[in-house]
N, C-alpha and C positions, 0 to 999 in steps of 0.2 A: 721528330722520330716518334714512332708508336712503340711504347714500352710496357711490357708486363713486369710488374714489380710484386714480389712476394714478401711476406713479413711486414706489410705496410702499416699495421697497427702497433708495431713495436717502436721502441725508442729510436733506433737507427733508421728503420724503414720509414717511419713517419717523416723524419727530416729529409730523407732521400726524396720521398714523394713531394714534399713541399718545395724543395729546390728544383726538381725537374718540372713541376707544374708552373712555378714562377718563370721559368725560362721557355715556356711555350710547348713543352712536349705533351703528347696525348698519352694518357695513362690508363691502363687496366690494372687495378689493385686487387691482389688476391688476399683473402682472409679466411678464417674459419667461420662457420655459421654463428657460433656463439662469441665471436671476438667483440671486445669493447672498442668502439670507434672514437673514444674521447680524444685520443692523440691526433685524429684526422678531422676534427670538427671543421676546420677551415677549408677542407678539401671535399667534403662530402658531396657537394653538388657540382664539382668541377671535374670529376673523374668518373670512370666506369668501375664497377665492382664485380667480382666473382668470388664464389665460395670454393675454396680448394677441397673441401670435404663433401661437395655435392656431386651428383651424377652429371651435372651439366658443365663442370669445370673445363674439361678438355674442349668441349664444343664452344664454350665462351671464348677460350683462347684462340681456337682455330678461326672463329668468326672475326675476332679482333685483328688477327694477323700482325702481331708485333714484329718490328725490325730488331728489337733488343729485348733480352730477358735478363732481369736482375733478380737473383735469389738472395734476399736478405733474411729469409725465414730460417729459424733454427730452433728445434725443440730441445729443451734441457740446458738453457743458458745459466740458470740460477746455480749458486754454489752447491746446493743440496742435490742437484741432478747431474752435475758434471762428471760424476763417476758412475752414472747409471747407463750401462751398456744398452739396455732396451731403449731408453729415451734417445740416446745418441745415434744408434743404428737406424732408427726410424727415419732419420734425416736423409740417409743415402737413397732410400726408396723414393722419397719425395723429389729429391734432386734428379733422379733418373727419369721420372715422369716429365720434368721440365726439359731435360736434355733431349728426350725423345720428341717432344713437341718442337724444340728448336730445330731438330733435323727435318721434321715434316714440313715446317714453315720456312726452312732455309733462312733462318734469322742471321743477321749480320754479326751480332755481338752477344756473347754470353758472359755475364759477370757473376762471380761468386764471392762471398764474404768469408774470409778466413780469420785467423787469430794468431797472435804471438804465442799462444799456447801450443802451437804446432812445433815450437822449438824446445818445449819442455822447460826445465829449470836452467837459467843462465844468468850470469852477472856481466853486464856491459852493454855496449851499443852494437847491435848486429845488423848486417845487411842481408839481402836475399840469398846470398851464397852460403850463409851459415847453415850447418847441417841440422835438419829437423830431427828432433829426438823427443817426441811428446811422452808425457808420463801420466796423463789422465785419459779417461775414455773420451772426453770432449776433444782434447788435442789430437788423439789418435784418429778419431772419425773425421775431424776437420781435415787432417792431412790426407786421409783416404779419399775424401770428397774432392780435394784439389787434384789428386792424381787421376781420378775418374774424369773430371772436367777437362784436364789437359789431353788425355788420351782420346776421349770421345770427340772433342772439338777438333783436334788435329786430324782425326780420321774423316771428319765431315766438313772440313774447310770452313770452320766457324772461328772467328777471332775470339779469344778468351782472355779474361783478366781475373786473377785471384788476388784480392786485396786482403792482406794480413793486417788487421787492426790491432793497435796497441791500446793505451788508455785514452779514453775520451770522456767528455762531460758536456752538460748543457741541459736545457729545459726538456721536460717530459721523460727524464730518466726514472726508472723504478725507484721507489722510496727506500728499498733495502740496500741500494748501492751506496758507497761511502759518502760522497758529497751530499746527496739528499738526506741520508740518514743523520749526518752530523747537523745539518741545518734544522731538521725536524727536532732533534734533541735540544738544540739551543732555543727553539721556539716554544718548547714546552715549559709551562710555568712550574711543572712538578719536577723538573730536572735542573740541577745546578752543576752537574759534572758528567764527564763521560770517560770511561776507562779505555785506554788505547795501548797499542804497542809503542815502542820508542819513536816510531814514525820516521826512521832514517832511510826507508826505502825511497829510491829515486825513480820516478816514472816519467814517461814522455807524454804527458796529458795534452790533448788537442781538443779545441772547441768543436762541437759536433757539426757546425756548418762548414768548418774548414775540411772536415772529413768528407762531407757531401760535395764539396767543390771538386774533389778528385773523381768521384763517381760521375758528376756532370760532364767533366772533360772526357771520360772514358766512353760515354755512349756514342761518340762519333767514330770510335774504332780506328783511329789513325795511328795509334802506337802499336808496337810489337806485342803479340800475345805473351803472357807470362805472369809471374808472381811479382807483386809490388807491395811495399809497405805504406801504411798511412799512419803517421805519428808526428808528434812535435819534434823539432830539432833540438829542443831544450829540455834537459832533465830538471824536474822539480821534486823536492822531497815532499812526502805526504805531510810531514810536520809543518813545513812552510805554508802549504795550501790550507791546512786546517787552522793554523794561527791566523792567516789572512781572513778566513771566514769569521773566526771568533772576534777579531779586532773590529771588523765591520759590523757584525750583527749583534754581538753580546759580549763585550769586553770582560765582564765579571765572571763569565762562565769558565769553569775549570776543566781543562783538558789534561787528564792524567796520563801523560806520556810515560810509557814504561810499565804501566800497571798490568799489561797483558804480554804474554810471550809471543814471539814470532811463530808462525806456523812452520811445520816441518818443511825443509827444502825451500825456505823463503828466498826469492830473488831480491837482492838488495839494490841492484842497478838493472832496470828493465827499459832499455832504450833502443832506438832505431837509427840507422843511417839511411837517409831518404834521397840520396843522390839519384838513384834510378827512377824514382817516382817523379821527382822534379824535372828530370831530363825528358821523360815521356809525356808528362801532363802539365808542366809548368809550375810556377809557384802556387802553393795552395794554402800555406799557413799565413793568412792575412789578418787575422783577428788579434787584438791586444788581449793577452791572457787575463790581466787584472780586471779590465772593464767587462769582459765576458763572464768572469767568475762572479763579479758583483751583479751583473744582469741575471745570472742563474740564481743567485741568492734571492734577489728580489722576486723572481718568478715563484720560487717555493715559499717565500715569506707570504706572498699574496694568497697562495693556496691554503697554507696552514691558518692564516687569519680568517679566511672564509669558512673554514671547518669549525671554528670556535663558536 
């Protein structure tokens, strides 16, 4: 397949690109002019590139003639920007540019990346029939984007998939996210402890390559259009994950569980029922969690050692 992938320089996008390239798909990767390509170092000469903020972007896409468009770009993912309406609403304009191109090119499949944030605050394991009730600008605009994708694609005979991601982890994640941040603290010789909440929250953490397995299956477009979850079937407490990291990396490090309060409206059980996704795209959670967590630790360990 010929695939246009946006957001290719981000954590998720770079892994999607890597998976698709490994399986022989021809890629046009969209980035901003000033994007850092460090996550895509292994792909730089194996794919085509276009700058989404350049005057030639649409011409580049029309010339490439993709069969599939995957939009993994999203402005305002960091915690500080999730309630910035300006940052969030900009994403709808960009998505519409892609949808208009999809119509002109008569693409086979359009894939958008959603979030469990579209459900708002909930406790438990939910499926795709759970009522969306977002309570952040990020969640509201993600839900609006999903509705636009559905309506536009159905009007124009385009197969569409909206993948709501829950918690995931792996190499190349930003350093301010939980797992890399904890590893970084433990690697620092100036730190001997870290203050945390009680860590009783249970999340459905999934290794990033298991996430991209679903995207890989979806590019064929054989499943029904719709909303699908991508998450682990197993809930794991944050405390158990962080203790695992500590015991492997630095047993003497002190994790001060309970030193910080939970944030307002904290979900304590944030899980997914994945029957619909498995039925449509097959088994995708194929990695051993423990071994992939250790692999991730070793990845960041090497980075932090190199910086010393």
